[in-house]
C-alpha positions in Angstrom: -24.8 -2.3 7.3 -22.7 -4.2 4.9 -20.0 -1.5 4.4 -19.8 -1.2 8.1 -19.1 -5.0 8.5 -16.5 -4.7 5.7 -14.8 -1.8 7.3 -14.7 -3.5 10.7 -13.4 -7.1 9.4 -11.2 -5.3 6.8 -12.7 -7.2 3.8 -11.2 -5.7 0.7 -11.0 -6.6 -2.8 -7.3 -6.1 -2.5 -7.1 -8.8 0.0 -9.0 -11.1 -2.5 -6.8 -10.1 -5.3 -3.5 -10.8 -3.5 -4.8 -14.3 -2.5 -5.8 -15.1 -5.9 -2.3 -13.9 -7.0 -0.5 -16.0 -4.4 -2.5 -19.2 -5.1 -1.8 -18.6 -8.8 1.8 -18.4 -8.2 1.9 -21.3 -6.0 0.2 -23.4 -8.9 2.4 -22.2 -11.5 5.6 -23.3 -9.3 4.1 -26.6 -8.8 3.8 -26.9 -12.6 7.4 -25.8 -13.0 8.6 -28.1 -10.2 11.0 -25.3 -9.1 12.0 -24.6 -5.5 11.7 -21.1 -4.1 15.7 -21.2 -3.9 16.0 -22.2 -7.7 13.7 -19.1 -8.6 15.9 -16.9 -6.6 19.0 -18.3 -7.9 17.5 -17.8 -11.6 16.6 -14.1 -10.9 20.1 -13.5 -9.3 21.7 -15.0 -12.6 19.4 -12.9 -14.9 20.1 -9.8 -12.9 23.8 -10.5 -13.3 23.7 -10.7 -17.1 21.4 -7.4 -17.4 23.9 -5.7 -15.0 26.6 -6.2 -17.7 24.8 -4.0 -20.1 22.3 -1.7 -18.1 22.3 0.1 -14.9 19.0 -0.9 -13.5 16.9 0.2 -10.5 17.0 -3.1 -8.8 14.6 -2.2 -5.8 11.8 -1.6 -8.5 12.7 -4.8 -10.5 9.9 -7.2 -10.9 9.9 -11.0 -11.7 7.0 -13.0 -11.9 5.8 -16.2 -13.4 2.4 -16.0 -15.3 0.1 -18.0 -17.6 0.3 -16.8 -21.2 -2.0 -18.7 -23.6 -1.1 -22.3 -22.8 2.3 -21.7 -21.5 4.1 -20.2 -18.5 6.1 -17.1 -19.1 8.8 -15.4 -16.9 7.7 -11.8 -17.0 10.0 -9.1 -15.8 10.1 -5.4 -15.6 13.6 -3.8 -15.0 13.5 -0.1 -14.9 16.6 1.0 -16.8 18.6 4.0 -15.4 21.3 4.1 -18.3 23.1 1.8 -20.7 26.8 0.8 -19.6 29.5 1.9 -21.7 32.1 -0.6 -22.9 29.8 -3.5 -22.5 31.2 -5.6 -25.1 
């Protein structure tokens, strides 16, 4: 019966995990006192610098703010396609 109700109402662990992730992100943003526009600008600037040296798959790029120990960290994952030549 319980499984039937879960299927009917769509209760999944993924929904719960996504809600936790979003709440965590909101709390981190509050601590940093950065607006969403400021964060987008920061991502844009970082991507601009990285593009000078590497060709990356931007569709798969991931930027997130996370708690690491007692600090907030900017965690990125940038899939590299190749290194640019003449990047000096």
